[in-house]
N, C-alpha and C positions, 0 to 999 in steps of 0.2 A: 425180769419177771413182771407181768402186768396182771392186775386184778380187775375184773369187770363184774357187774351184778345187775340183775333185772328180776323183778318180781320175787320169786322164792329161792332162786338159785344163785350161786357164785361160781365164776369161772377163773381159773388160773391159766395163764398162757406163757410159753417160753418158745421163742422162735429164732432160728438162726438168722432170719431176716431183720431181727431187732438190732439195729446198729445206730451209732451216733457219730457223725463226722463233723468236725469243727473247722471252719475257715473264717479267720478273723473273729468277729463277735457273733456271727450267725451260726446256728446249729441245724443240721438236718437230722431228723429222727424218723425212722420207719417203724410203724406200729406192728405188733405181732399179728399174725393171721391165723394161728392155730391154737385152739384151747387145749391146754395140757390136762386139765381136770375140771369137771363141773359136778356140783353136788347140791342137794337141797339143804339149805342152811336154817330156814325158819318157817314157822307156820304163818305165813303172810309175807308181805313185801320186805325185801332187804333194803335198808336205807343207808347203811354205812359199812365200810370195810377198811381195816387198817392193819398193816404189818407191825409187829413189835420191832424194836431196834435189833438188828442182826437177822431179822426175818425168820426167827425160830417159831413164833406164834402168829396166827392170823386171828383177828377179832372181827366179828360181824355183829351188826345191830339191826333189829327189825321191828316191825309193827306188832310183834307178839310180846313186846315189853322186855325182851331179853337181850343180853350181850352174850354171845357164845365165843369160846376160845377153842381154836383148832391148832393142832400141832402139824406142821408141814414136814412130811417125811417122803423123800423121793418124789416130790411133785404132787403127792396126795395129801389130803387133809383128814386127820383123825380128831374127832371131838375130844377135848380134854375136860370141859366143864362149862357151866352156864352161870352168869352173874345176874342175880335177880334183885328186885327191890324197886324197880321203876313201876309207876302206875299207868304208864301210857307208852306209846311207841318211841323207840330210840331214834334220834335224828342225826347224831354225830358221835364218833368215838375217837379216842387218842390215847396212846401210851405215853408215859413220861419218858425222859431221855434214857433212863436206866432200864426201862421195861418192867419196873416193879409195881407200878400203879396204872390203872386204866380209868380214864375219865369219859363219861358219857353224858350227853345232853338228851333231854326228853321232852315229849309233848305235854308232860304233866307240870310244866313251868319250873322244873328243877334240873340240876346237874348232880351227878353222883360220882364218887371215887371209890374204887375197889382195890384191894391188894390182889395181885395176879396169882401169887403162890397159893393162897388159901381161899380165894374167891369171897373174902369178907368185905361187906360194905363198910367203908370207913367214914365217909362224909356225905351228907345230903345238903346241897346248897340251894336254898329256897329264897325267894324274894322277887322274882320276875312275876309280872301279871299277864304273861302270855307264853306261848310255846317257846322253849329254848331251842334255837336253831343250830347253834354251834357253841362249843366250849373248847378252849385250848390251854395247855400248860404254857407258862412263860419260861424263859431261859433257865431260871433258877429252880424250877419245879415246885417252888413254894407258893407261887402265885398262879392264879387262873383268871382268864377273861372269858366271859360268857356273853353271847348276843341273843336277843330275844325278839319275837314277833311284836312285843310291846314297845319296840323302837328304842330300847336301852342296851347299853353295854355295862357290865358290872365287872369290877376287879375284886378278886377274892384273895385274901392272905391266909394261908393255911398254917403258918408258923406262929405268928403273934396273935392270931384271931382278931386283929384289928388292922385296918389299912389306912394309913395316913401318909400318902406319898408327898414328898416335898415338891413344891413348885407347880402343882397341878391345881387349877382353880375349880370351884364349883362342887356341888354334891355334899352329901352328908352320910356318915356311917350309919348303917342300920343293921340290926341283928339278923343273922341267918341261922338255921337250925344247926345243931352240933357246935354251937359257939363260934361259928365262923362269921366274920363281918364283911359287908360289901360296901362299896362306895359307888355312887351314881354320877355320871357326867353328862353334860350337855355338849354335844359335838356340833361345831359349825362348819359349813362348807367354806373353804377359803375363797372359792370363786364366787359363789352366790350369796354367802353370809346367811344362808338358811339353816335352820336346825335339822340335823341328821338324826339326833337321838335326844330324847327327853329325860330329864332326871325325875325321879319319883320323890316328892316332898315327904318329910316326916309328918 
């Protein structure tokens, strides 16, 4: 199944021509050619689309400041609910590995986490000084990394509310709302030794 989106609508497609053939380390993939279902998802542009683990739910994020959850039934999407709390357009969305939480980055310089079952806002992660362009759960689902237009990456620890990773240089812990702490790092290009991200001083 493939998801595509443009402006206000989302399209789901499933095509018998969608195949993958492996020969050695190369793969040949044919893209779907027919839309299975198209629907208006947001009052404005759709910026992000993500399936939950198991593909039971589809989440969409748009410039209308909302994340919407859709149940996929026989190739059609029925709206289940909306996650609110963002003060600007949504830029990226992701489910955790269990499909219990949804993480969204926003143009209001913050990332937010909701519980999927009751649509409650659980954490608001603030501290960037620019639009948050992407946010992702790490493998243990207790840590999050966010990347911003302010040229920083931030690592958030949701369990201990403090992040002190061993063996990683630079940065300082600063408070985030909801008692969650972040740590900032300066990244250097191995090839050019130029800064790729700047830390924010205390």
